[in-house]
C-alpha positions as CSV (number, residue, x, y, z in Angstrom):
1,X,0.0,0.0,0.0
2,X,2.0,3.0,-1.3
3,X,1.0,6.5,-0.2
4,X,1.6,8.9,-3.1
5,X,5.4,8.5,-3.1
6,X,5.3,7.7,-6.8
7,X,5.1,11.4,-8.0
8,X,5.9,13.9,-5.3
9,X,5.7,16.8,-7.8
10,X,2.1,16.0,-8.4
11,X,1.5,15.9,-4.7
12,X,3.2,19.3,-4.3
13,X,1.1,20.7,-7.2
14,X,-2.1,19.4,-5.5
15,X,-1.1,20.9,-2.1
16,X,-0.2,24.2,-3.7
17,X,-3.6,24.4,-5.4
18,X,-5.3,23.6,-2.1
19,X,-3.2,26.3,-0.3
20,X,-4.1,28.9,-3.0
21,X,-7.8,28.1,-2.6
22,X,-7.5,28.5,1.2
23,X,-5.6,31.7,0.7
24,X,-8.3,33.0,-1.6
25,X,-11.0,32.4,1.0
26,X,-8.9,34.0,3.8
27,X,-8.4,37.1,1.6
28,X,-12.1,37.2,0.8
29,X,-12.9,37.2,4.5
30,X,-10.2,39.8,5.3
31,X,-11.7,42.2,2.8
32,X,-15.0,42.2,4.7
33,X,-15.5,45.2,7.1
34,X,-17.0,43.0,9.8
35,X,-16.9,39.2,10.4
36,X,-19.6,37.2,12.2
37,X,-18.4,34.9,15.0
38,X,-18.8,31.9,12.5
39,X,-16.6,33.8,9.9
40,X,-14.0,34.5,12.6
41,X,-13.9,30.8,13.5
42,X,-13.7,29.9,9.8
43,X,-10.8,32.4,9.3
44,X,-8.9,30.8,12.2
45,X,-9.5,27.3,10.9
46,X,-8.5,28.3,7.4
47,X,-5.2,29.8,8.6
48,X,-4.4,26.7,10.5
49,X,-5.1,24.6,7.4
50,X,-2.9,26.9,5.3
51,X,0.0,26.4,7.7
52,X,-0.5,22.6,7.6
53,X,-0.5,22.6,3.8
54,X,2.6,24.7,3.8
55,X,4.3,22.3,6.2
56,X,3.3,19.4,3.9
57,X,4.6,21.2,0.8
58,X,7.9,22.0,2.5
59,X,8.2,18.4,3.7
60,X,7.7,17.0,0.2
61,X,10.0,19.5,-1.4
62,X,12.7,18.7,1.2
63,X,12.3,15.0,0.5
64,X,12.7,15.7,-3.3
65,X,16.0,17.6,-2.8
66,X,17.6,15.3,-0.2
């Protein structure tokens, strides 16, 4: 049972696309003058997800250059 080790470049591309989508939503929320409590929770969750994606990307990139 292999876990996406076959093509790390594809994995990085997928993670980058997901990171960009999260970033777009964060930017959308940041442009609003006021956020509801739900939107503030969403913003916090999205930022955590972005950081996790970035960590995954850096991990895959580091593996590719080692």
